[in-house]
C-alpha positions, 0 to 999 in steps of 0.5 A: 235413942240407943235402943240396944246399948251398942253405943249407936243411936237407933229410931223408935216409931209408932204408926197409924195403925199401932204397930212400934217400929224399931230402926237399928243403926248399923255399924256403916251409919245407916238404918236397918229395915223396921221391925216391930216390937213384940210382946214376950208372947209373940204378939206385935205390941199395939196400944192403939191407932196414930201410936207414939212410943218413948223409950225409958228406964221407967222403974230404974232397973237398968233396962228400957220400958215404953211409954206410948200415946195414941189418937184416943189420948191414951197414955200406956206403959209396956214393961220391960221384964227382961234386959236391954239388950234382950227385952221382953215386954209385958202387956200395956197398962194404961197409966192413970192420968186422971181427968185432965187430959179429956177433951183435949182433942186425943192424939197423945204424945207422952215423953218422959223426963225430970221436968222440976229438976228433982231426980225423978222421971215425970211424964209430960204429954202433947196433945191434939188441941195443942195443949201440953200437961205436966205429970209430976212424980210423986212416987220415987224413981223406982216406983213413979207415981202420978201427981196432979196434972198441970197444963203447961202450954194452953191449947192452940190459939186457933184449935183445930182449924187446920184447913184455913187458918194461918198461926199469926207469930206466937200461936202455935198449931194442933196435934203437938208432939214435943221434947224436953231438952236443955236447949239454951244450955242455961242448966234449965230443960226447955220444950221443943214443940212440933205443930200440925197447922194450916193455911187458906187455899190459894186460888186456881187459875186455868187455862182455857184448855184445862176448863175444857178437859175439867168439864169434859170430865165432869160429864163422863163421870156422871155417866160412868158411875152407873156402869161403875157401880153396876160392876162392882155388885157384879163383881161381888156376885161372882166373887161369892159364886165362885167359892162354891162353884169354880166354873165360874172363875172365868166369869170372875176374871173378867168381871174383876178386869172390867171393874178394875178398868172402870176404877182406873178411869173413875180415878183419872176423871176425879183427878182431873176434876180436882185440878180445878178446885182449890187444896188447902196448905197444910203445914207444921212449925217448930217451937221453941218454949224456953224455960224462964225464972220463975219456973215456967215456959214462954214459947217463941 
């Protein structure tokens, strides 16, 4: 996506804390360090945790606006009130999606595309439960309006079981993110869908030496917990006292060093113990939902 109209494709990304990042493409083809997008007042744009962002000329005025999703399942519009090369973003406005996105697991990932071929921007939203909802534009190119939401991909056949379920053929996962493109060049837009899936934890085979190390770590961990807890309590106490009495700084430094040492030991023991625990497999697949005639989608 050419964000700044310089002829090079850039990368726009959301983040778990919610900030939006732009990675500009340099002349040598590499990407510059990420920069956070800001409102016209200088505050970082943040429309909620696990944000996603899609740049589009929403109102057909020649600049790029932002349509965003978040972990709660909301969809926001952040309007550009200036220009393509010098954007000035307004405060986010939540788009009216009615009730159709409720109870779909949150984690919305909206994209904007002309899904029905009428020349106007529609909104498609991938959801946490694996479903995809299409909102037809019932307005105009300049003033889009939400039409009735329609489910075009149902929820994942095995829902949110991301740990112990492995999808069978034709079964996509959850937390889906989508892209609309004419994938097969037949003149009709198709749907690419990325998911998050899981698989059963493989059994763990341990040597006698590993089993002995884990047993020792468990025993040491039981003995370590009381002193670790006491060190943390003392550290918090000295932090409060040092704020009022600078003479406590030496004692505070010693307490912090002790607490950090115990914490490192604790982490090491926990990591040793976890070597003997089955770890679930997490992975994701990319699915193609081809448009067919009549205009429906079928996944593969």
